[in-house]
C-alpha positions as CSV (number, residue, x, y, z in Angstrom):
1,M,65.4,-44.1,-202.5
2,S,65.2,-45.5,-206.0
3,Y,64.0,-43.5,-209.0
4,H,60.9,-45.6,-209.2
5,E,60.1,-45.2,-205.6
6,F,60.6,-41.4,-205.8
7,T,58.4,-41.3,-208.9
8,R,55.7,-43.3,-207.2
9,Q,55.6,-41.0,-204.3
10,I,55.4,-37.9,-206.5
11,I,52.5,-39.5,-208.4
12,E,50.6,-40.4,-205.2
13,E,51.1,-36.9,-203.8
14,F,50.0,-35.3,-207.1
15,R,46.8,-37.4,-207.1
16,A,46.1,-36.8,-203.4
17,N,46.5,-33.0,-203.7
18,G,44.8,-32.1,-206.9
19,G,48.1,-31.8,-208.8
20,R,50.1,-30.0,-206.2
21,V,53.3,-31.5,-204.8
22,G,56.0,-30.3,-202.4
23,G,59.7,-30.9,-202.2
24,P,61.8,-30.1,-205.3
25,F,58.6,-29.7,-207.4
26,E,56.8,-27.3,-205.1
27,G,55.1,-24.6,-207.2
28,A,56.0,-26.3,-210.5
29,D,53.4,-26.8,-213.2
30,L,53.3,-30.6,-213.4
31,V,51.4,-33.2,-215.4
32,L,51.2,-36.9,-215.1
33,L,51.7,-38.4,-218.5
34,T,50.6,-42.0,-219.0
35,T,52.1,-43.6,-222.1
36,T,52.0,-47.1,-223.6
37,G,55.3,-48.9,-223.5
38,A,57.0,-49.0,-226.9
39,R,58.1,-52.6,-226.4
40,S,56.1,-53.9,-223.4
41,G,52.7,-52.5,-224.4
42,R,52.1,-51.7,-220.7
43,E,51.0,-48.4,-219.4
44,H,53.6,-46.2,-217.7
45,T,52.9,-42.9,-215.8
46,V,55.6,-40.3,-215.2
47,P,55.4,-36.8,-213.6
48,L,56.7,-34.1,-216.0
49,G,57.1,-30.3,-215.9
50,C,55.0,-28.6,-218.5
51,V,54.5,-25.2,-220.1
52,R,51.3,-24.0,-221.6
53,D,51.3,-22.8,-225.2
54,G,47.7,-21.7,-225.9
55,D,45.5,-24.7,-225.5
56,R,48.5,-27.1,-225.8
57,L,50.9,-28.3,-223.2
58,L,54.6,-28.7,-223.9
59,V,56.8,-31.3,-222.2
60,V,60.5,-31.8,-222.7
61,G,62.4,-35.0,-222.9
62,S,65.2,-33.7,-220.8
63,A,66.0,-36.7,-218.6
64,G,67.9,-34.2,-216.5
65,G,70.4,-33.7,-219.2
66,A,71.2,-37.5,-219.5
67,P,72.8,-38.7,-222.8
68,R,69.7,-40.7,-223.8
69,H,66.1,-39.7,-224.3
70,P,63.8,-40.8,-221.5
71,A,61.7,-43.9,-221.9
72,W,58.4,-42.0,-222.1
73,Y,59.7,-40.2,-225.2
74,H,60.3,-43.5,-227.0
75,N,56.8,-44.6,-225.9
76,V,55.1,-41.6,-227.4
77,L,57.0,-42.1,-230.7
78,A,55.6,-45.6,-230.9
79,H,52.1,-44.8,-229.4
80,P,51.2,-41.1,-229.5
81,G,47.9,-41.6,-227.8
82,V,48.4,-40.6,-224.2
83,T,46.5,-39.7,-221.0
84,V,47.3,-36.5,-219.2
85,E,46.5,-35.6,-215.6
86,R,46.7,-31.9,-214.9
87,G,45.5,-30.8,-211.5
88,S,42.4,-32.8,-210.9
89,E,41.6,-33.0,-214.7
90,L,42.1,-36.2,-216.7
91,F,42.0,-36.1,-220.5
92,A,43.1,-38.1,-223.6
93,A,45.7,-36.4,-225.8
94,R,48.0,-36.9,-228.7
95,A,51.7,-36.4,-228.2
96,V,53.4,-34.8,-231.2
97,P,57.2,-34.2,-231.2
98,A,58.0,-30.8,-232.5
99,V,60.6,-30.6,-235.3
100,G,62.9,-28.1,-236.9
101,R,62.3,-24.4,-236.3
102,E,59.0,-25.2,-234.5
103,R,60.9,-27.3,-232.0
104,D,63.5,-24.5,-231.5
105,R,60.7,-21.9,-231.1
106,L,58.9,-24.0,-228.5
107,F,62.1,-24.9,-226.7
108,D,62.8,-21.1,-226.3
109,L,59.2,-20.7,-225.0
110,V,59.8,-23.5,-222.4
111,V,63.2,-22.0,-221.3
112,A,61.6,-18.6,-220.9
113,A,59.1,-20.2,-218.5
114,A,61.4,-22.7,-216.9
115,P,65.1,-21.7,-217.3
116,G,66.4,-25.0,-215.9
117,Y,65.8,-26.7,-219.2
118,A,68.6,-24.6,-220.7
119,D,70.9,-26.2,-218.1
120,Y,69.7,-29.7,-219.1
121,Q,70.4,-28.9,-222.8
122,R,73.9,-27.7,-222.0
123,A,74.5,-30.9,-220.1
124,T,74.1,-33.2,-223.1
125,T,75.0,-33.4,-226.7
126,R,71.6,-34.6,-227.8
127,T,68.9,-32.2,-228.8
128,L,66.2,-32.3,-226.1
129,P,62.9,-33.1,-227.7
130,V,59.9,-30.9,-227.2
131,V,56.6,-32.8,-227.3
132,V,53.3,-31.1,-227.8
133,L,50.3,-32.5,-225.9
134,E,47.1,-31.8,-227.8
135,R,43.7,-32.8,-226.4
136,A,42.2,-35.6,-228.4
137,G,39.7,-34.2,-230.8
138,A,41.3,-30.7,-230.7
139,A,41.9,-28.8,-233.9
140,P,45.6,-29.1,-235.1
141,G,47.7,-26.4,-233.6
């Protein structure tokens, strides 16, 4: 099965079951992140693990430890306005990459909740980006 087919199936299962999926993601806290393509301008939706930080959600551009950042990360750099689906909730958000010490603090928080991200970081020489998803209209965090 191709990556795109696998992703499509996860998205369909997520939407059909109020945000719950089985298989390798059973019990995981997932969101569907819809971004605007940096080059294409088309919408793209990807399932991502997330960690709550107060009212904000954190997602990591791990790409499974691959040597390059995932496409969705390049998209949010170009177009930070995104749509987030969490459970059966749908909302507009702003995607803000964390930098410096704040990135490191948030990455530690993510690893405490989901230790597999430490494995992804060890698998690559790039620094995995942490992106903060803030509801549109929310006060800066």
